[in-house]
Residue, then its C-alpha position, 0 to 999 in steps of 0.5 A: m500500500p503506497g503512503g502511510s496508514q493509520i488505524s481508524r480511531g476518529n479524533e480520540l487520542l487517549d482512552t484509559i481507565l483510572y482507579l481512585p481507591s479513596v474519594a472522600v464523601p462530603n457532607v450533603n444536606a437533605n435534598a441538596t447537592a454538593t461539589q467536591t474537587v479531587t486532585v488527579p494528576g494528568v487530567q486536562v480541561g476538555d477530557v471526557i470523563s465517565w465513572n463507575q462508583i464502587g459501593t454505595i451510600t443510601g440516598l447519595s449519588v454522583d450526578n456528574v464528574y468533570v475536569s474543572a481545572a488541570n489535575t482536578l476532577s469535580f464530583y457533583w454529589s446529590n442527596t435525595t433523602g430527607s436527612n443530612i448525610n455526613g461524609s463518613a466513608n470514602q468511596a472507590f471509583l473507576i474513571e474512564l478518561c477520553r481525550a481528543d487529539i484536537v487542541p484547543y477543544t473549541s475546534l472539535p468537529a460538529a456532530l456527524e449525521 
């Protein structure tokens, strides 16, 4: 085959799994939300984050995880109970990080039809 070739992968440069064994759970008031930051070296603004919480706390869930600054993940916690939940137990998370090869992220392609 003449010329170079590259594996077809779209614009995805990196797709990897990270293990966070001990994310501290914040205190969250009844029927309220709380945002908490966690230092994770290497994450960059624009990375796409998916997560799997290993273990549960009744009534407390994570609604979103995103990169809020370089090396910083923000966890958006939600308490759906009528009682305050005190962050007494750390939780483990599996984090999937996808990174595009296009920088800056404002130049990502439009949706495909």
